[in-house]
C-alpha positions as CSV (number, residue, x, y, z in Angstrom):
1,M,103.0,-14.7,122.6
2,A,99.5,-13.3,122.7
3,R,97.6,-13.4,126.0
4,R,94.6,-15.5,126.4
5,I,91.3,-13.9,127.5
6,V,89.5,-15.5,130.4
7,W,86.0,-14.3,131.4
8,T,85.0,-14.7,135.1
9,N,81.4,-15.7,136.0
10,D,80.8,-12.2,137.3
11,A,81.8,-10.6,134.0
12,V,79.6,-13.0,132.1
13,K,76.7,-12.2,134.4
14,D,77.3,-8.5,134.0
15,I,77.1,-8.8,130.2
16,E,74.0,-10.9,130.4
17,E,72.3,-8.5,132.8
18,S,73.2,-5.4,130.7
19,W,72.0,-7.2,127.5
20,E,68.7,-8.0,129.2
21,Y,68.3,-4.4,130.4
22,I,69.2,-2.9,127.0
23,S,67.0,-5.4,125.1
24,R,63.9,-4.2,126.8
25,D,64.1,-1.2,124.6
26,S,66.0,-2.6,121.6
27,S,67.4,-6.0,120.8
28,V,69.5,-4.4,118.1
29,Y,71.2,-2.1,120.6
30,A,71.6,-5.0,123.0
31,I,73.5,-7.0,120.3
32,Q,75.6,-3.9,119.4
33,F,76.5,-3.5,123.1
34,V,77.8,-7.0,123.4
35,Q,79.7,-6.7,120.1
36,H,81.3,-3.5,121.2
37,I,82.4,-4.9,124.5
38,R,83.9,-8.0,122.8
39,R,85.8,-5.9,120.3
40,A,87.1,-3.7,123.1
41,V,88.3,-6.7,125.0
42,R,90.0,-8.3,121.9
43,G,91.8,-5.0,121.4
44,L,93.5,-5.4,124.8
45,I,95.3,-8.6,123.9
46,Q,98.4,-7.1,122.6
47,F,98.3,-3.7,124.4
48,P,96.6,-4.2,127.8
49,Y,98.6,-1.4,129.4
50,K,96.9,1.1,127.1
51,A,94.0,0.9,129.6
52,R,94.3,3.0,132.7
53,P,95.0,1.5,136.1
54,L,92.0,0.8,138.2
55,H,92.1,3.7,140.6
56,E,90.2,2.0,143.3
57,S,92.8,-0.8,143.6
58,G,96.2,1.0,143.6
59,R,97.6,-2.1,141.7
60,D,99.3,-2.0,138.3
61,D,97.9,-5.4,137.3
62,L,94.3,-4.2,137.7
63,R,93.2,-2.0,134.8
64,E,90.0,-0.6,133.3
65,L,89.0,0.3,129.8
66,I,86.1,2.6,129.1
67,A,84.0,1.2,126.3
68,G,81.1,3.5,125.6
69,N,79.3,3.9,128.9
70,Y,80.9,0.8,130.5
71,R,84.0,0.0,132.5
72,V,85.7,-3.2,131.5
73,I,87.7,-4.2,134.6
74,F,90.4,-6.7,134.1
75,R,93.6,-8.2,135.5
76,V,96.8,-8.5,133.4
77,S,99.3,-11.3,133.7
78,E,102.0,-12.4,131.4
79,K,99.8,-15.1,129.8
80,R,96.2,-13.9,130.3
81,L,93.7,-11.1,130.6
82,T,91.1,-12.0,133.1
83,I,87.9,-10.0,132.6
84,L,86.6,-9.4,136.1
85,R,83.6,-7.1,135.7
86,I,81.7,-5.1,133.1
87,L,80.0,-2.2,134.9
88,H,78.0,0.8,133.7
89,S,80.3,3.8,134.3
90,S,77.7,5.3,136.7
91,R,78.1,2.4,139.1
92,D,80.9,2.0,141.7
93,L,82.7,-1.3,142.2
94,P,80.7,-3.5,144.5
95,R,82.0,-3.3,148.1
96,H,82.7,-7.1,148.1
97,F,84.8,-6.9,144.9
98,D,87.9,-9.1,145.4
99,P,90.0,-9.4,142.3
100,S,92.2,-12.1,143.9
101,S,89.3,-14.5,144.2
102,N,88.9,-14.7,140.4
């Protein structure tokens, strides 16, 4: 059975903010960014463990996939992939990041 993808509010907000920032220079690149992230996430459905463990967490269920210059941070369970954050790779996880609250 394939896992279901669930986007948290934080992840949606991250995408929207990145799109707004990129679109200041180019709406075409902003659209390509969103498409690239969505393709990367869909690619995780069958093989979520191809992504590396999230080193800041020390937990096997928290993973990250590098998609271009962005970190797709997600939690894996038997039935779903929960997309927690989409962060530019130059940024650290926010100090208040709590994957259990999502």
